[in-house]
C-alpha atoms as one frame of an Amber mdcrd trajectory, in Angstrom:
protein
   0.000   0.000   0.000   1.333   3.413  -0.985   2.256   5.783   1.806   1.058
   9.358   1.559   3.380  12.212   0.737   2.948  13.531   4.283   3.983  10.117
   5.645   7.029  10.152   3.378   7.983  13.585   4.713   7.601  12.343   8.293
   9.764   9.285   7.602  12.492  11.388   6.012  12.366  13.867   8.885  12.850
  10.995  11.318  15.941   9.971   9.339  17.405  13.445   9.896  16.541  15.386
   6.750  15.299  18.933   7.224  11.906  19.975   5.836  13.254  21.374   2.562
  15.434  18.328   1.920  12.554  15.966   2.722  10.258  17.690   0.226  12.951
  17.503  -2.452  13.535  13.794  -1.871   9.791  13.133  -2.118   9.829  14.868
  -5.506  12.890  12.885  -6.636  11.251   9.619  -5.569   8.082  10.507  -7.453
  10.068  11.623 -10.504  11.903   8.280 -10.595   8.672   6.297 -10.228   6.983
   8.352 -12.948   9.798   8.049 -15.478  10.096   4.292 -14.975   6.340   3.933
 -15.349   6.216   5.997 -18.550   9.466   4.619 -20.008   9.625   1.031 -18.684
  12.973  -0.748 -18.800  14.596   2.380 -20.253  16.869   3.487 -17.398  18.962
   2.419 -14.432  19.304   4.706 -11.386  22.830   5.167 -10.079  24.686   7.731
  -7.973  23.994   9.174  -4.531  20.195   9.368  -4.867  20.141   5.566  -5.113
  21.513   5.365  -1.577  18.886   7.796  -0.292  15.931   6.172  -2.064  16.756
   2.510  -1.565  19.459   2.167   1.124  18.381   4.655   3.828  21.336   7.001
   3.419  20.988  10.305   5.262  23.396  12.177   2.987  21.186  14.570   1.049
  21.344  14.434  -2.735  19.475  16.685  -5.136  20.648  14.841  -8.271  18.809
  11.924  -9.863  21.273  10.144 -12.168  19.745   7.929 -14.850  21.688   5.725
 -17.252  19.790   4.912 -20.445  19.659   1.234 -21.405  18.817   2.161 -24.986
  20.893   3.819 -27.685  18.711   6.923 -27.717  17.240   8.871 -24.833  13.614
  10.028 -24.881  13.324  13.626 -26.008  13.450  16.401 -23.432   9.862  17.289
 -24.386   8.669  13.743 -23.645  10.502  13.648 -20.329   9.210  17.031 -19.149
   5.648  16.125 -20.107   5.995  12.918 -18.080   7.393  14.792 -15.089   4.672
  17.433 -15.174   2.003  14.734 -14.988   3.790  12.667 -12.378   4.796  15.491
 -10.049   1.401  17.178 -10.014   0.137  15.077  -7.083   3.016  15.784  -4.643
   3.157  19.432  -5.711  -0.522  19.842  -4.820  -0.339  17.706  -1.656   2.674
  19.618  -0.325   1.454  23.058  -1.512   4.673  23.685  -3.438   3.219  25.891
  -6.148   4.042  25.603  -9.837   7.352  24.007 -10.814   9.629  25.289 -13.553
  11.551  23.015 -15.916  14.640  23.917 -17.909  16.930  21.890 -20.153  20.684
  21.817 -20.639  22.514  19.699 -23.208  19.265  18.869 -24.938  20.992  16.682
 -27.494  22.603  13.245 -27.185  24.488  11.672 -25.475  23.607  13.552 -22.289
  20.676  15.564 -21.051  20.121  17.592 -17.904  16.725  18.736 -16.701  16.523
  21.237 -13.859  13.414  21.483 -11.690  12.899  24.743  -9.794  10.154  26.226
  -7.639   7.924  29.097  -8.649  10.501  31.723  -7.647  13.269  30.049  -9.633
  15.185  28.335  -6.815  16.479  24.988  -8.059  15.074  21.991  -6.188  16.819
  19.140  -7.984  18.157  18.046 -11.318  17.921  14.878 -13.376  20.989  13.811
 -15.324  20.406  11.418 -18.220  23.227   9.680 -20.036  23.846   6.559 -22.101
  27.604   6.751 -21.669  28.811   3.603 -19.880  26.825   0.608 -18.711  25.825
  -1.389 -15.653  26.488  -5.133 -15.536  23.139  -6.929 -15.820  23.760  -8.990
 -12.688  24.279  -5.742 -10.713  20.821  -4.319 -11.513  18.161  -4.469  -8.795
  14.399  -3.961  -9.041  12.555  -1.784  -6.519   8.813  -1.293  -6.392   7.458
   2.174  -5.616   3.724   2.507  -5.035   2.163   5.501  -6.723  -1.294   7.064
  -6.424  -4.051   4.488  -6.578  -1.621   1.798  -5.377  -0.230   1.541  -8.903
   3.265   0.024  -8.758   6.236   1.437 -10.602   9.269  -0.823 -10.952  12.447
   1.224 -10.635  15.753  -0.383 -11.551  18.941   0.688  -9.820  22.580  -0.294
  -9.645  23.442  -2.571  -6.719  25.348  -1.238  -3.724  28.370  -3.219  -4.936
  28.262  -1.532  -8.336  27.803   1.835  -6.622  31.007   1.151  -4.693  32.795
   0.593  -8.011  31.224   3.724  -9.477  32.207   5.815  -6.465  35.741   4.415
  -6.674  35.986   5.571 -10.269  34.316   8.923  -9.641  36.545   9.830  -6.689
  39.609   9.771  -8.963  38.011  11.069 -12.160  36.403  14.256 -10.878  38.283
  17.419 -11.698  37.705  18.578  -8.111  37.597  16.229  -5.116  34.153  15.829
  -3.543  33.892  14.884   0.118  30.442  13.440  -0.549  32.048  10.688  -2.642
  34.197   9.721   0.344  31.147   9.753   2.608  29.255   7.480   0.195  32.210
   5.054   0.056  32.239   5.034   3.865  28.452   4.433   3.927  28.624   1.645
   1.335  31.242  -0.215   3.365  28.988   0.131   6.419  26.183  -1.415   4.339
  28.419  -4.413   3.699  29.220  -3.616   0.072  32.405  -5.108  -1.318  33.878
  -5.531  -4.762  33.580  -8.955  -6.340  36.493 -10.209  -8.374  34.746  -9.027
 -11.540  34.047  -5.544 -10.166  37.570  -5.292  -8.820  38.761  -6.044 -12.351
  36.642  -3.180 -13.664  38.199  -0.820 -11.134  41.643  -2.093 -12.098  40.891
  -1.342 -15.756  39.602   2.110 -14.861  42.687   2.969 -12.837  44.960   1.675
 -15.597  43.058   3.628 -18.237  43.389   6.868 -16.304  46.988   6.030 -15.357
  46.202   6.530 -11.672  49.142   5.242  -9.642  49.608   4.996  -5.875  51.111
   8.491  -5.641  48.129  10.075  -7.376  45.674   8.111  -5.235  47.452   9.194
  -2.048  47.503  12.788  -3.268  43.760  12.661  -3.886  43.065  11.177  -0.468
  45.255  13.913   1.015  42.901  16.488  -0.489  40.139  15.247   1.821  41.080
  17.902   4.323  39.200  18.739   7.495  38.186  22.087   5.982  36.851  20.545
   2.751  34.859  17.855   4.557  33.493  20.350   7.053  32.382  22.836   4.405
  30.838  20.328   2.008  29.233  17.838   4.362  27.672  20.089   6.999  24.744
  21.082   4.736  24.267  17.486   3.563  24.235  15.458   6.795  22.045  15.428
   9.920  23.782  17.408  12.712  24.456  14.407  14.961  26.168  12.429  12.182
  28.118  15.440  10.949  29.257  16.345  14.464  30.433  12.798  15.150  32.511
  12.761  11.975  33.794  16.268  12.684  34.896  15.179  16.161  36.855  12.348
  14.525  38.324  14.881  12.061  36.642  12.940   9.233  39.204  10.159   9.558
  36.543   7.434   8.935  36.044   8.837   5.442  39.735   8.785   4.594  40.011
   5.289   6.097  37.187   4.075   3.862  38.792   5.479   0.723  42.137   3.959
   1.662  40.379   0.628   2.210  38.827   0.780  -1.258  42.181   1.402  -2.941
  44.253  -0.759  -0.560  45.479  -3.092  -3.315  46.791  -0.140  -5.322  48.420
   1.654  -2.399  50.842  -1.117  -1.537
């Protein structure tokens, strides 16, 4: 049985999200359910929102990352029309007012759609791409109940594949993101670990980018107290942030070192 939008807000608040973050996550959840209902078997969810939606992460994310399973993405017009229909119910239930939609990179192979409130403040964005792939065995199915108890089957990357993806992203970003380190830390706490096959993919990725032990150590060294403090304070519940801050964010650096242990020897 579907839970109401108010019940979703209450659940997210109990997990530590503030009111604004909770409303945004409700919209992201509904957007994912709507797009998978209107474009079945077209996408796979990956990235940080996957951890929030399906693995109880409390690290706020306002990006919904979707990997297309087909050669061509739906048009931006089709996607926005779908979102307008699907988001109408939570917008009305939560008294959010009219939403605004804008498009960036409207052509292949990538598409970004930004969703803002009536005064133009961005709430979240949806990133579509068909660059890369997810191993079929690492795709999970999640059922989200929509209005009228109509199920939407949302496919996402497994926590193990997310660990691989985060391992690649941490080294490939132009600028280090502390949220990647937090997600690696969270995934290890969930029990995620790289299979031999996924470890091979990470090995190939590191070889392709010519990332050696010195570069990896340099990157980990950029996870400074100041960076973690500045980036993570707005994204984490106060009690979790304060605990990590008290430990000088060492658990995050430890997690990243654990992920790359075989390449740091």
